[in-house]
Structure formats: structure tokens, C-alpha cells
C-alpha positions as CSV (number, residue, x, y, z in Angstrom):
1,M,103.2,73.4,-93.2
2,A,99.7,72.7,-94.7
3,R,96.6,74.5,-93.5
4,D,95.4,71.5,-91.5
5,G,98.5,71.6,-89.3
6,H,100.3,68.6,-90.9
7,V,103.7,68.8,-92.3
8,E,103.9,68.6,-96.0
9,I,106.4,66.0,-97.2
10,D,108.1,66.7,-100.5
11,D,110.0,63.4,-100.8
12,P,107.8,60.3,-101.0
13,R,110.5,58.3,-99.3
14,D,110.1,60.4,-96.2
15,L,106.4,59.7,-96.2
16,K,107.0,56.0,-96.6
17,I,109.5,56.0,-93.7
18,Q,107.0,57.8,-91.5
19,Q,104.3,55.3,-92.4
20,L,106.6,52.4,-91.7
21,Q,107.6,53.9,-88.3
22,R,104.0,54.3,-87.3
23,A,103.2,50.7,-88.3
24,L,106.2,49.5,-86.3
25,D,105.2,51.5,-83.2
26,T,101.7,50.2,-83.4
27,R,102.9,46.6,-83.8
28,I,105.2,46.8,-80.8
29,V,102.3,47.9,-78.6
30,I,100.1,45.2,-79.9
31,E,102.8,42.6,-79.3
32,Q,103.3,43.8,-75.7
33,A,99.6,43.6,-75.0
34,K,99.4,40.1,-76.5
35,G,102.2,39.0,-74.2
36,M,100.6,40.6,-71.2
37,L,97.2,38.9,-71.9
38,A,99.0,35.6,-72.6
39,E,100.8,35.8,-69.2
40,R,97.8,37.0,-67.3
41,F,95.2,34.5,-68.6
42,G,97.4,31.5,-69.5
43,L,96.7,31.9,-73.2
44,A,98.7,31.0,-76.3
45,I,100.0,34.1,-78.0
46,D,97.7,33.6,-81.0
47,D,94.7,33.2,-78.7
48,S,95.6,36.3,-76.8
49,F,95.6,38.2,-80.1
50,E,92.2,36.7,-81.0
51,L,90.9,37.9,-77.5
52,L,92.3,41.4,-78.1
53,R,90.8,41.5,-81.6
54,H,87.4,40.2,-80.4
55,A,87.3,42.6,-77.5
56,A,88.2,45.6,-79.6
57,R,85.6,44.7,-82.3
58,S,82.8,44.2,-79.7
59,Q,83.5,47.7,-78.3
60,Q,83.9,49.2,-81.8
61,Q,87.5,50.1,-80.9
62,K,90.7,49.8,-82.8
63,V,93.0,46.9,-81.7
64,Q,95.9,49.3,-81.3
65,T,93.8,51.6,-79.0
66,L,92.8,48.7,-76.7
67,A,96.4,47.3,-76.8
68,A,97.8,50.7,-75.7
69,E,95.3,50.8,-72.8
70,I,96.5,47.4,-71.6
71,V,100.2,48.4,-71.9
72,E,99.8,51.8,-70.4
73,T,97.5,51.0,-67.5
74,R,98.6,47.5,-66.7
75,A,95.0,46.8,-65.9
76,T,92.6,44.5,-67.6
77,P,90.2,46.7,-69.5
78,L,86.4,46.0,-69.2
79,A,86.4,45.1,-72.9
80,I,88.8,42.2,-72.3
81,I,86.9,41.0,-69.2
82,D,83.6,41.1,-71.1
83,A,85.2,39.1,-74.0
84,L,86.5,36.5,-71.5
85,V,83.1,36.2,-70.0
86,R,81.4,35.8,-73.4
87,I,83.7,33.0,-74.4
88,G,83.5,31.3,-71.0
89,H,87.2,31.5,-70.2
90,P,87.8,30.5,-66.6
91,H,89.9,32.9,-64.4
92,N,93.4,31.7,-64.4
93,D,94.8,31.2,-60.9
94,D,98.3,30.6,-62.4
95,F,98.7,34.3,-63.1
96,K,97.9,35.2,-59.5
97,Q,100.4,32.7,-58.3
98,R,103.1,34.0,-60.6
99,A,102.4,37.5,-59.6
100,L,102.6,36.6,-55.9
101,R,105.9,34.7,-56.4
102,A,107.4,37.7,-58.2
103,E,106.3,40.2,-55.5
104,Q,107.5,37.8,-52.7
105,M,110.9,37.3,-54.5
106,F,111.4,41.1,-54.5
107,A,110.2,41.5,-50.9
108,D,112.7,38.7,-49.9
109,L,115.5,40.6,-51.7
110,N,114.6,43.8,-50.0
111,D,114.6,42.1,-46.6
112,A,118.1,40.7,-47.4
113,L,119.2,44.3,-48.3
114,I,117.9,45.5,-44.9
115,A,119.9,42.7,-43.1
116,I,123.1,43.4,-45.1
117,H,122.9,47.2,-44.6
118,R,121.7,47.2,-41.0
119,E,124.4,49.6,-40.0
120,A,124.1,52.0,-42.9
121,S,121.2,54.3,-43.7
122,W,120.2,52.3,-46.7
123,T,117.0,53.6,-48.4
124,K,117.1,52.2,-52.0
125,F,115.1,49.0,-52.5
126,V,113.6,47.2,-55.5
127,C,110.0,47.7,-56.6
128,E,108.1,44.7,-55.4
129,C,105.6,44.6,-58.3
130,S,104.4,41.5,-60.1
131,N,106.7,42.1,-63.1
132,P,109.7,39.8,-62.7
133,L,111.7,42.0,-65.1
134,C,111.1,45.2,-63.2
135,G,114.3,46.9,-62.2
136,D,112.8,50.1,-60.8
137,Q,113.8,51.3,-57.3
138,V,111.7,52.6,-54.4
139,T,113.1,54.8,-51.7
140,L,112.0,54.4,-48.1
141,S,113.4,53.7,-44.7
142,P,114.3,50.2,-43.7
143,E,112.0,50.6,-40.7
144,S,109.0,51.5,-43.0
145,L,109.7,48.6,-45.3
146,A,110.0,46.2,-42.4
147,L,106.6,47.5,-41.0
148,I,105.0,46.9,-44.4
149,H,106.4,43.4,-44.6
150,S,105.2,42.7,-41.0
151,H,101.7,42.3,-42.6
152,P,101.7,39.1,-44.7
153,G,100.9,39.7,-48.4
154,R,101.8,43.4,-48.3
155,Y,104.3,44.9,-50.7
156,V,105.7,48.3,-51.7
157,L,105.6,49.2,-55.4
158,K,106.4,52.2,-57.5
159,A,103.2,54.1,-58.3
160,G,101.6,52.7,-61.4
161,H,103.1,49.3,-61.1
162,Q,100.1,47.8,-59.3
163,L,97.8,45.4,-61.1
164,D,94.2,46.0,-60.2
165,D,93.5,42.3,-61.0
166,V,95.6,41.1,-58.1
167,D,96.7,44.1,-56.0
168,A,94.5,46.0,-53.6
169,V,96.0,49.5,-52.9
170,I,96.3,50.0,-49.1
171,D,98.1,53.4,-49.2
172,Q,99.9,55.8,-51.4
173,I,102.9,57.8,-50.2
174,D,105.4,59.9,-52.2
175,G,105.2,58.0,-55.5
176,L,104.9,54.6,-53.9
177,V,101.9,52.4,-53.3
178,I,101.5,49.8,-50.6
179,V,99.4,46.9,-51.9
180,E,97.9,43.7,-50.5
181,K,97.1,40.6,-52.5
182,R,93.5,40.3,-53.4
183,T,91.7,37.1,-52.3
184,A,90.1,34.9,-54.9
185,T,86.6,36.1,-53.8
186,E,87.5,39.7,-54.6
187,I,88.5,39.0,-58.2
């Protein structure tokens, strides 16, 4: 090990492999962020990359750093919002509608699970987040879930799955969050 704490690499092929792996890992995160921005704001993939690049430059940040923030937090960073405002991009209501449809689809599935397992003590339900590909489970009683669903526009999500752009957190309990859809005036 070198004095600076880095591992010395004797074989140049190992160094090349490590460099390629880092580049691939960075590219994957950037691609994920591009897809999330494209979905969220109704942009073409190329336009979402330009938005990401413009926002990073305006904040004197690396593109990969901003992309990682988008992927890890699932929120829209201020740098992106600022860039959207600067270019005059209108807020896309399509994303809010798709998010609502996904959450409602999962809520309907959970309501069907309650009805099917009325006699059993069923406690495993699907996360009702905006991501239509989410397969995570949430654990709570059918009575608690029914109470949450008795309020229109409320859903139960695994903690961290909420999108600050469209979900207002009502409560947090045991690794779960209860959210309510934000209105257009709150966004």
C-alpha cells in the first residue's frame, strides 16, 4: 500500500480494469438519472442529459455527482429546478398523473389482497410508491391499511420511496411513510 492510502497496482491491466469499472459505474448512474428526469419532466433522453449537464455546470458540480443525488434521493435537486426555471420549462402534469396512477394501482392491489385474505392475518402488502417497477413489500395490518386508504389520495410507502415533488409525508411509522398527493398549487 502506498503512503497516500491507495493500493499500488503492479499490473497495468488491473489498473485499466479498475478504471473501466469506475467509468461503467459512473455511466450507469448518469443513465438512471437521465431516465428519471425524462420520465419526471416529459423530456427526451438527450434533453434530460442536457438538463443534467447544464444544472451541474451552473452549480460547478460534476455531472456524476448530481446524477447520484437524483438517483439516491429520488428528489429533484435545486440545481435541476433552477435549470428548468432558467430555460422556461413548464411543469409537466403528465408525471404527476403517471405517479398517481402507479400509486393507485398498488393501492388497488393491496385492497384486493385484504379482500382475498380477510380470514387470515395477512400483513404483507406492496409498496404503493410512484415507481411502477417497485416490488418492495410493506408490513402492516389490514385494518391500518384500510384506514389509510379511507382518506382519498393517501398511500403507504416504504421509507425513502416518496417523491418530494408529488408526495407530502403525513406520518412515518416503522420504516413506512404515509403520503398524500400534493396539489398543483403546492408544487
